[in-house]
C-alpha positions in Angstrom: 0.0 0.0 0.0 3.0 2.2 -0.1 3.1 2.2 -3.9 2.0 5.6 -5.2 -0.5 6.0 -8.1 1.0 8.6 -10.5 -0.9 11.8 -11.2 -2.4 12.5 -14.5 -0.6 14.9 -16.9 -1.9 18.1 -18.2 -2.1 18.0 -22.0 -0.9 20.7 -24.5 -3.6 20.8 -27.1 -3.7 24.6 -27.4 -7.1 24.9 -25.7 -6.4 25.6 -22.0 -10.0 24.9 -20.9 -10.0 21.5 -22.7 -6.6 20.6 -21.3 -7.9 21.2 -17.7 -11.1 19.3 -18.3 -9.2 16.3 -19.6 -6.8 16.6 -16.7 -9.6 16.6 -14.2 -11.2 13.5 -15.8 -7.9 11.7 -15.9 -7.0 12.6 -12.3 -10.4 11.3 -11.1 -9.5 8.0 -12.9 -6.1 7.9 -11.0 -8.0 8.4 -7.7 -10.2 5.5 -8.5 -7.2 3.3 -9.2 -5.6 4.4 -5.9 -8.8 3.7 -4.0 -9.1 0.2 -5.6 -5.5 -0.6 -4.5 -6.3 0.5 -0.9 -9.6 -1.4 -0.9 -7.9 -4.6 -2.0 -5.2 -4.2 0.7 -7.9 -3.8 3.4 -9.8 -6.8 2.1 -6.6 -8.9 2.4 -6.0 -7.6 5.9 -9.6 -8.4 7.0 -9.3 -11.9 5.5 -6.1 -12.5 7.5 -7.7 -11.3 10.7 -10.7 -13.6 10.3 -8.3 -16.5 9.6 -6.2 -15.6 12.7 -9.3 -15.3 14.9 -10.5 -18.8 13.8 -7.1 -20.3 14.5 -6.8 -18.6 17.9 -10.2 -19.8 18.9 -9.2 -23.4 18.0 -5.9 -23.1 20.0 -7.7 -21.7 23.1 -10.1 -24.6 23.5 -9.5 -27.4 26.1 -7.1 -30.2 25.1 -9.8 -32.8 25.0 -11.7 -30.8 22.4 -8.8 -31.3 20.0 -9.9 -35.0 19.8 -13.2 -33.9 18.3 -13.4 -32.9 14.6 -13.8 -29.2 13.8 
């Protein structure tokens, strides 16, 4: 999650207003990419926490429960 998403570049079409409009649209796309990266990272972290909680619950049960399945 330390990888930076590059910013969009401002074009040079000769029409300043058009360049800024295209830049704004492209920058919004870059923000979407950055948010997707962060969302994926948080999903991985949550999956690991669920896995760890399940394993911890199994380790904390009495020794005789280890003889039973599950």
